[in-house]
BATINU-821243 format. One record per atom (N, C-alpha, C): x, y, z; residue number from 1. Coordinates in steps of 0.001 Angstrom, whole numbers. Each point is the difference from the previous one (the first is absolute). Example, Ala and Ser with C-alpha at 12.3 -4.5 7.8 and 13.67 -1.06 7.14 Angstrom:
BEGIN
@X: 13190&Y: -5690&Z: 7800&k: 1
@X: -890&Y: 1190&Z: 0&k: 1
@X: 900&Y: 1200&Z: 0&k: 1
@X: -350&Y: 1050&Z: -720&k: 2
@X: 820&Y: 1190&Z: 60&k: 2
@X: -770&Y: 1090&Z: 730&k: 2
This chain:
BEGIN
@X: 142294&Y: -6403&Z: 244714&k: 1
@X: -65&Y: 1014&Z: -1187&k: 1
@X: -1783&Y: 18&Z: -437&k: 1
@X: -421&Y: -1275&Z: 61&k: 2
@X: -1345&Y: 135&Z: 107&k: 2
@X: -692&Y: 644&Z: 496&k: 2
@X: 150&Y: 203&Z: 1569&k: 3
@X: -582&Y: 708&Z: 1087&k: 3
@X: 390&Y: 1586&Z: -358&k: 3
@X: 1200&Y: 544&Z: -304&k: 4
@X: -177&Y: 988&Z: -517&k: 4
@X: -764&Y: 566&Z: -811&k: 4
@X: -52&Y: -972&Z: -1145&k: 5
@X: -733&Y: 767&Z: -973&k: 5
@X: -1167&Y: -66&Z: -215&k: 5
@X: -666&Y: -998&Z: 1008&k: 6
@X: -1461&Y: 68&Z: 539&k: 6
@X: -425&Y: 1487&Z: 990&k: 6
@X: 1145&Y: 347&Z: 688&k: 7
@X: 35&Y: 716&Z: 1211&k: 7
@X: -37&Y: 1401&Z: -983&k: 7
@X: 690&Y: -105&Z: -1016&k: 8
@X: 247&Y: 1633&Z: -361&k: 8
@X: -934&Y: 292&Z: -1368&k: 8
@X: -221&Y: -776&Z: -636&k: 9
@X: -698&Y: -474&Z: -1001&k: 9
@X: -1620&Y: -319&Z: 150&k: 9
@X: -367&Y: -325&Z: 1307&k: 10
@X: -1569&Y: -234&Z: 134&k: 10
@X: -74&Y: -1363&Z: -907&k: 10
@X: -1485&Y: -466&Z: 713&k: 11
@X: -328&Y: -1141&Z: -467&k: 11
@X: -1750&Y: -213&Z: -700&k: 11
@X: -277&Y: -493&Z: -687&k: 12
@X: -1501&Y: 60&Z: -586&k: 12
@X: -526&Y: -233&Z: 1664&k: 12
@X: -1262&Y: 867&Z: 52&k: 13
@X: -875&Y: -453&Z: 1650&k: 13
@X: -477&Y: -1641&Z: -383&k: 13
@X: -232&Y: -342&Z: -718&k: 14
@X: -797&Y: -1227&Z: -174&k: 14
@X: 1145&Y: -1387&Z: 259&k: 14
@X: 1446&Y: 381&Z: -242&k: 15
@X: 814&Y: -881&Z: 275&k: 15
@X: 979&Y: 253&Z: 1144&k: 15
@X: -850&Y: 447&Z: 1197&k: 16
@X: 1256&Y: 1184&Z: 1225&k: 16
@X: -461&Y: -1649&Z: 794&k: 16
@X: -925&Y: -292&Z: 77&k: 17
@X: -847&Y: -1172&Z: 1062&k: 17
@X: 1109&Y: -1209&Z: -247&k: 17
@X: 146&Y: -173&Z: -1284&k: 18
@X: 625&Y: -1169&Z: -347&k: 18
@X: 2010&Y: 239&Z: 247&k: 18
@X: 89&Y: 916&Z: -544&k: 19
@X: 1462&Y: 318&Z: -454&k: 19
@X: 696&Y: 79&Z: 1726&k: 19
@X: -647&Y: 957&Z: 1156&k: 20
@X: 950&Y: 604&Z: 691&k: 20
@X: -290&Y: -1188&Z: 1033&k: 20
@X: -157&Y: -1182&Z: 149&k: 21
@X: 445&Y: -1001&Z: 1073&k: 21
@X: 1317&Y: -788&Z: -484&k: 21
@X: 218&Y: 57&Z: -1354&k: 22
@X: 1190&Y: -492&Z: -724&k: 22
@X: 1071&Y: 1180&Z: 585&k: 22
@X: -140&Y: 1098&Z: -399&k: 23
@X: 769&Y: 1182&Z: 191&k: 23
@X: 472&Y: 109&Z: 1907&k: 23
@X: -1253&Y: -161&Z: 548&k: 24
@X: 435&Y: 13&Z: 1683&k: 24
@X: 769&Y: -1387&Z: 269&k: 24
@X: 29&Y: -538&Z: -672&k: 25
@X: 421&Y: -1684&Z: 475&k: 25
@X: -664&Y: -640&Z: 936&k: 25
@X: -1369&Y: 77&Z: -89&k: 26
@X: -1107&Y: -1161&Z: 408&k: 26
@X: -214&Y: -1190&Z: -595&k: 26
@X: 348&Y: 229&Z: -1554&k: 27
@X: 52&Y: -1020&Z: -679&k: 27
@X: 1055&Y: -476&Z: -615&k: 27
@X: 308&Y: -1032&Z: -551&k: 28
@X: 1582&Y: -273&Z: -337&k: 28
@X: -764&Y: -45&Z: -1796&k: 28
@X: 851&Y: 499&Z: -767&k: 29
@X: -210&Y: -175&Z: -1581&k: 29
@X: -443&Y: -1244&Z: -756&k: 29
@X: 506&Y: -1119&Z: 1113&k: 30
@X: 290&Y: -1183&Z: -516&k: 30
@X: -1602&Y: -836&Z: 383&k: 30
@X: -582&Y: 521&Z: 637&k: 31
@X: -1198&Y: -362&Z: 1027&k: 31
@X: -1005&Y: -218&Z: -1142&k: 31
@X: -1313&Y: -884&Z: 160&k: 32
@X: -1185&Y: -316&Z: -557&k: 32
@X: -898&Y: 827&Z: 75&k: 32
@X: -1116&Y: 286&Z: -871&k: 33
@X: -834&Y: 587&Z: 457&k: 33
@X: -935&Y: -749&Z: 1550&k: 33
@X: -278&Y: -1651&Z: -196&k: 34
@X: -244&Y: -303&Z: 1563&k: 34
@X: 972&Y: 246&Z: 828&k: 34
@X: 1297&Y: 270&Z: 172&k: 35
@X: 464&Y: 68&Z: 1028&k: 35
@X: -146&Y: 1546&Z: 546&k: 35
@X: 68&Y: 980&Z: -1050&k: 36
@X: -305&Y: 1295&Z: 286&k: 36
@X: -1012&Y: 250&Z: 324&k: 36
@X: -1581&Y: -1032&Z: 184&k: 37
@X: -1063&Y: 320&Z: 279&k: 37
@X: -62&Y: -511&Z: 1545&k: 37
@X: 510&Y: -1327&Z: 258&k: 38
@X: 401&Y: -445&Z: 1085&k: 38
@X: 355&Y: 1028&Z: 1187&k: 38
@X: 1115&Y: 357&Z: -613&k: 39
@X: 794&Y: 1085&Z: 1085&k: 39
@X: -571&Y: 1270&Z: 361&k: 39
@X: -827&Y: 352&Z: -1223&k: 40
@X: -690&Y: 1094&Z: 232&k: 40
@X: -1261&Y: 34&Z: 725&k: 40
@X: -835&Y: -1329&Z: 152&k: 41
@X: -1014&Y: -301&Z: 1116&k: 41
@X: 599&Y: 15&Z: 1241&k: 41
@X: 1274&Y: -917&Z: 287&k: 42
@X: 735&Y: -255&Z: 980&k: 42
@X: 195&Y: 1570&Z: 824&k: 42
@X: 540&Y: 1065&Z: -832&k: 43
@X: 402&Y: 1062&Z: 421&k: 43
@X: -1296&Y: 989&Z: 372&k: 43
@X: -1038&Y: 161&Z: -698&k: 44
@X: -1060&Y: 378&Z: 212&k: 44
@X: -729&Y: -491&Z: 1227&k: 44
@X: 111&Y: -1157&Z: 131&k: 45
@X: -477&Y: -719&Z: 1379&k: 45
@X: 503&Y: 468&Z: 1200&k: 45
@X: 1709&Y: 381&Z: -311&k: 46
@X: 826&Y: 414&Z: 1153&k: 46
@X: -532&Y: 1307&Z: 91&k: 46
@X: 136&Y: 807&Z: -537&k: 47
@X: -656&Y: 1548&Z: -56&k: 47
@X: -910&Y: 99&Z: 691&k: 47
@X: -1150&Y: -857&Z: -369&k: 48
@X: -1190&Y: 45&Z: 869&k: 48
@X: 96&Y: -683&Z: 1055&k: 48
@X: 564&Y: -845&Z: 416&k: 49
@X: 294&Y: -273&Z: 1498&k: 49
@X: 597&Y: 1193&Z: 955&k: 49
@X: 1012&Y: 432&Z: -917&k: 50
@X: 503&Y: 1237&Z: 1147&k: 50
@X: -572&Y: 920&Z: 342&k: 50
@X: -1150&Y: 845&Z: -1195&k: 51
@X: -232&Y: 1070&Z: -118&k: 51
@X: -1631&Y: -621&Z: 1221&k: 51
@X: -371&Y: -1240&Z: -201&k: 52
@X: -909&Y: -225&Z: 901&k: 52
@X: 336&Y: 182&Z: 1754&k: 52
@X: 1703&Y: -680&Z: 119&k: 53
@X: 147&Y: -155&Z: 1291&k: 53
@X: 423&Y: 1531&Z: 227&k: 53
@X: 610&Y: 597&Z: -795&k: 54
@X: 295&Y: 1512&Z: 314&k: 54
@X: 1305&Y: 1&Z: 1500&k: 54
@X: -558&Y: 138&Z: 985&k: 55
@X: 781&Y: 175&Z: 1111&k: 55
@X: -9&Y: -989&Z: 994&k: 55
@X: 948&Y: -15&Z: 1018&k: 56
@X: -236&Y: -893&Z: 1107&k: 56
@X: -748&Y: 6&Z: 938&k: 56
@X: -452&Y: 1294&Z: 646&k: 57
@X: -803&Y: 122&Z: 914&k: 57
@X: -508&Y: 1470&Z: -176&k: 57
@X: -1017&Y: 33&Z: 886&k: 58
@X: -625&Y: 1458&Z: -444&k: 58
@X: 565&Y: 1258&Z: 806&k: 58
@X: 993&Y: -279&Z: 887&k: 59
@X: 813&Y: 1389&Z: 635&k: 59
@X: 1285&Y: -26&Z: -1289&k: 59
@X: 332&Y: -865&Z: -789&k: 60
@X: 911&Y: 305&Z: -1208&k: 60
@X: -1090&Y: 699&Z: -1018&k: 60
@X: -999&Y: -365&Z: -142&k: 61
@X: -807&Y: 443&Z: -1162&k: 61
@X: -376&Y: 1334&Z: 430&k: 61
@X: -348&Y: 153&Z: 1161&k: 62
@X: -164&Y: 1799&Z: 386&k: 62
@X: 1347&Y: 378&Z: -443&k: 62
@X: 1002&Y: -238&Z: 61&k: 63
@X: 1525&Y: 588&Z: -92&k: 63
@X: 160&Y: 112&Z: -1618&k: 63
@X: -526&Y: -749&Z: -616&k: 64
@X: 266&Y: 48&Z: -1410&k: 64
@X: -898&Y: 933&Z: -568&k: 64
@X: -1216&Y: 0&Z: 563&k: 65
@X: -1221&Y: 977&Z: -711&k: 65
@X: 481&Y: 1419&Z: 355&k: 65
@X: 508&Y: 112&Z: 1105&k: 66
@X: 495&Y: 1204&Z: 582&k: 66
@X: 1142&Y: 482&Z: -896&k: 66
@X: 935&Y: -601&Z: -110&k: 67
@X: 1412&Y: 514&Z: -834&k: 67
@X: -34&Y: -206&Z: -1335&k: 67
@X: -95&Y: -1334&Z: -574&k: 68
@X: 156&Y: -323&Z: -1169&k: 68
@X: -982&Y: 529&Z: -861&k: 68
@X: -1070&Y: -250&Z: 289&k: 69
@X: -1791&Y: 451&Z: -936&k: 69
@X: 504&Y: 1373&Z: -98&k: 69
@X: 493&Y: 696&Z: 941&k: 70
@X: -272&Y: 1549&Z: -96&k: 70
@X: 1198&Y: 402&Z: -1041&k: 70
@X: 1085&Y: -550&Z: 281&k: 71
@X: 1429&Y: 211&Z: -982&k: 71
@X: -413&Y: -48&Z: -1718&k: 71
@X: -848&Y: -1228&Z: 44&k: 72
@X: -396&Y: -315&Z: -1493&k: 72
@X: -931&Y: 828&Z: -392&k: 72
@X: -936&Y: 230&Z: 1026&k: 73
@X: -1477&Y: 1039&Z: -789&k: 73
@X: 1131&Y: 1566&Z: -417&k: 73
@X: 791&Y: 343&Z: 1014&k: 74
@X: 709&Y: 1090&Z: -352&k: 74
@X: 936&Y: 50&Z: -1119&k: 74
@X: 844&Y: -1331&Z: -173&k: 75
@X: 595&Y: -73&Z: -1354&k: 75
@X: -402&Y: -180&Z: -1251&k: 75
@X: -1240&Y: -765&Z: -101&k: 76
@X: -1055&Y: -21&Z: -867&k: 76
@X: -1028&Y: 1632&Z: -485&k: 76
@X: 476&Y: 756&Z: 581&k: 77
@X: -980&Y: 1170&Z: 384&k: 77
@X: 1185&Y: 418&Z: -1523&k: 77
@X: 1197&Y: 167&Z: 670&k: 78
@X: 785&Y: 709&Z: -371&k: 78
@X: 592&Y: -208&Z: -1530&k: 78
@X: -384&Y: -1328&Z: -910&k: 79
@X: 237&Y: -483&Z: -836&k: 79
@X: -135&Y: 1175&Z: -1056&k: 79
@X: 518&Y: -388&Z: -1248&k: 80
@X: -95&Y: 1193&Z: -959&k: 80
@X: -1156&Y: 232&Z: -813&k: 80
@X: -1050&Y: 995&Z: 595&k: 81
@X: -1519&Y: -360&Z: -854&k: 81
@X: 334&Y: 517&Z: -1308&k: 81
@X: 1107&Y: 382&Z: -475&k: 82
@X: 39&Y: 541&Z: -1446&k: 82
@X: 65&Y: -1230&Z: -1112&k: 82
@X: 328&Y: -1097&Z: 810&k: 83
@X: 137&Y: -1563&Z: -625&k: 83
@X: -1469&Y: -588&Z: -142&k: 83
@X: -226&Y: 73&Z: -1210&k: 84
@X: -1466&Y: -766&Z: -747&k: 84
@X: -289&Y: -895&Z: 1196&k: 84
@X: 902&Y: -864&Z: 401&k: 85
@X: -810&Y: -1503&Z: 955&k: 85
@X: -435&Y: 724&Z: 1026&k: 85
@X: 202&Y: 1173&Z: 629&k: 86
@X: -124&Y: 505&Z: 1097&k: 86
@X: -666&Y: 1050&Z: 544&k: 86
@X: -325&Y: 503&Z: -1215&k: 87
@X: -620&Y: 1280&Z: -60&k: 87
@X: -1395&Y: 178&Z: 585&k: 87
@X: -410&Y: 858&Z: 413&k: 88
@X: -1453&Y: 77&Z: 266&k: 88
@X: -492&Y: -378&Z: 1558&k: 88
@X: -1025&Y: 409&Z: 657&k: 89
@X: -296&Y: 56&Z: 1199&k: 89
@X: -542&Y: -1759&Z: -104&k: 89
@X: -150&Y: -857&Z: 1348&k: 90
@X: -589&Y: -1264&Z: 190&k: 90
@X: 371&Y: -748&Z: -1324&k: 90
@X: 1058&Y: -156&Z: -543&k: 91
@X: 534&Y: -445&Z: -1121&k: 91
@X: 234&Y: -1858&Z: 766&k: 91
@X: -483&Y: -773&Z: -735&k: 92
@X: 230&Y: -1873&Z: 753&k: 92
@X: 1381&Y: -197&Z: -345&k: 92
@X: 940&Y: 728&Z: -679&k: 93
@X: 1398&Y: -317&Z: -387&k: 93
@X: 770&Y: 225&Z: 1514&k: 93
@X: -603&Y: 965&Z: 405&k: 94
@X: 533&Y: 383&Z: 1228&k: 94
@X: -490&Y: -912&Z: 1262&k: 94
@X: -1045&Y: -669&Z: 288&k: 95
@X: -91&Y: -725&Z: 826&k: 95
@X: 764&Y: -1185&Z: -243&k: 95
@X: -144&Y: -797&Z: -1515&k: 96
@X: 1163&Y: -1152&Z: -527&k: 96
@X: 937&Y: 185&Z: 526&k: 96
@X: 781&Y: 1404&Z: -230&k: 97
@X: 1476&Y: 220&Z: 441&k: 97
@X: 323&Y: 235&Z: 1680&k: 97
@X: -1111&Y: 415&Z: 454&k: 98
@X: -108&Y: -453&Z: 1506&k: 98
@X: 481&Y: -1460&Z: 841&k: 98
@X: -1531&Y: -520&Z: -724&k: 99
@X: 553&Y: -1495&Z: 465&k: 99
@X: 1112&Y: -919&Z: -249&k: 99
@X: 554&Y: 396&Z: -1505&k: 100
@X: 1239&Y: -365&Z: -146&k: 100
@X: 1382&Y: 189&Z: 1101&k: 100
@X: -253&Y: 1462&Z: 325&k: 101
@X: 922&Y: 424&Z: 887&k: 101
@X: 124&Y: -1058&Z: 1375&k: 101
@X: -1229&Y: 242&Z: 376&k: 102
@X: -495&Y: -837&Z: 1446&k: 102
@X: 216&Y: -1403&Z: -120&k: 102
@X: -9&Y: -659&Z: -930&k: 103
@X: 203&Y: -1373&Z: -197&k: 103
@X: 1313&Y: -444&Z: 29&k: 103
@X: 656&Y: 1019&Z: -663&k: 104
@X: 1663&Y: -146&Z: -278&k: 104
@X: 843&Y: 294&Z: 1748&k: 104
@X: -993&Y: 1243&Z: 572&k: 105
@X: 568&Y: 139&Z: 1417&k: 105
@X: -170&Y: -1077&Z: 898&k: 105
@X: -1252&Y: -918&Z: -410&k: 106
@X: -82&Y: -1001&Z: 964&k: 106
@X: 739&Y: -1237&Z: -319&k: 106
@X: 260&Y: -212&Z: -1299&k: 107
@X: 829&Y: -1142&Z: -122&k: 107
@X: 1413&Y: 265&Z: 62&k: 107
@X: 705&Y: 1010&Z: 525&k: 108
@X: 1042&Y: 552&Z: 545&k: 108
@X: -178&Y: 68&Z: 1791&k: 108
@X: -835&Y: 423&Z: 170&k: 109
@X: -207&Y: -362&Z: 1382&k: 109
@X: 14&Y: -1590&Z: 391&k: 109
@X: -562&Y: -693&Z: -623&k: 110
@X: -66&Y: -1613&Z: 199&k: 110
@X: 1422&Y: -481&Z: -452&k: 110
@X: 264&Y: 231&Z: -975&k: 111
@X: 1705&Y: -175&Z: -28&k: 111
@X: 611&Y: 283&Z: 1180&k: 111
@X: 262&Y: 1005&Z: 582&k: 112
@X: 588&Y: 510&Z: 1084&k: 112
@X: -155&Y: -947&Z: 1060&k: 112
@X: -1125&Y: -55&Z: 590&k: 113
@X: -504&Y: -720&Z: 787&k: 113
@X: 8&Y: -1540&Z: 67&k: 113
@X: 256&Y: -710&Z: -1158&k: 114
@X: 254&Y: -1198&Z: -235&k: 114
@X: 1879&Y: 91&Z: 318&k: 114
@X: 534&Y: 629&Z: -485&k: 115
@X: 1581&Y: -104&Z: 325&k: 115
@X: 427&Y: 410&Z: 1126&k: 115
@X: -490&Y: 902&Z: 1076&k: 116
@X: 24&Y: 546&Z: 950&k: 116
@X: -749&Y: -282&Z: 1304&k: 116
@X: -31&Y: -598&Z: 1130&k: 117
@X: -819&Y: -121&Z: 1196&k: 117
@X: -568&Y: 1121&Z: 619&k: 117
@X: -1237&Y: 289&Z: 63&k: 118
@X: -1054&Y: 1143&Z: 416&k: 118
@X: 939&Y: 133&Z: 1520&k: 118
@X: 247&Y: 1301&Z: 589&k: 119
@X: -226&Y: -42&Z: 1648&k: 119
@X: -992&Y: 650&Z: 480&k: 119
@X: 131&Y: 147&Z: 1382&k: 120
@X: -1351&Y: 888&Z: 567&k: 120
@X: 192&Y: 1248&Z: -597&k: 120
@X: 746&Y: 671&Z: -179&k: 121
@X: -26&Y: 1337&Z: -427&k: 121
@X: 49&Y: 233&Z: -1846&k: 121
@X: -1164&Y: 187&Z: -749&k: 122
@X: -443&Y: -206&Z: -1466&k: 122
@X: 894&Y: 794&Z: -769&k: 122
@X: 809&Y: 1104&Z: 579&k: 123
@X: 1008&Y: 704&Z: -686&k: 123
@X: 1618&Y: -637&Z: -58&k: 123
@X: 12&Y: -1243&Z: 627&k: 124
@X: 1134&Y: -422&Z: 149&k: 124
@X: 78&Y: -1508&Z: -359&k: 124
@X: 753&Y: -92&Z: -956&k: 125
@X: 492&Y: -1967&Z: -841&k: 125
@X: 857&Y: -265&Z: 779&k: 125
@X: 176&Y: -1046&Z: -22&k: 126
@X: 1123&Y: -771&Z: 715&k: 126
@X: 428&Y: -1359&Z: -956&k: 126
@X: 1030&Y: 230&Z: -747&k: 127
@X: 440&Y: -1097&Z: -360&k: 127
@X: 295&Y: -1808&Z: 366&k: 127
@X: -870&Y: -633&Z: -761&k: 128
@X: -389&Y: -1235&Z: 822&k: 128
@X: 1449&Y: -1036&Z: -456&k: 128
@X: 573&Y: 504&Z: -713&k: 129
@X: 1489&Y: -1135&Z: -305&k: 129
@X: 1028&Y: -399&Z: 950&k: 129
């Protein structure tokens, strides 16, 4: 119920950073401030390590930049520019959105490769169970 109220009724800008982790179930409502601080630091370090590591090999890196990066660039350009967040050329918010999308795609890719074994054909994944 609370999520629907926030989603449809909006939330004051100054409260968003505090409230959204609860709504996205990143933090428990019973957690203490110290618990949340520790968890946030851990997640930030994981995210930084993940983005630093990026991809497994130069070959995979080339594949990623040729395909995924191109798709993200095209998708962000098509974002509704009438929305005040994304209007105008060289808007820093569009760069932020690109980085968020790329990070999500990299995390999804990492998730797939930790569940499945890579074969010699990069387009084929075989279940290891």
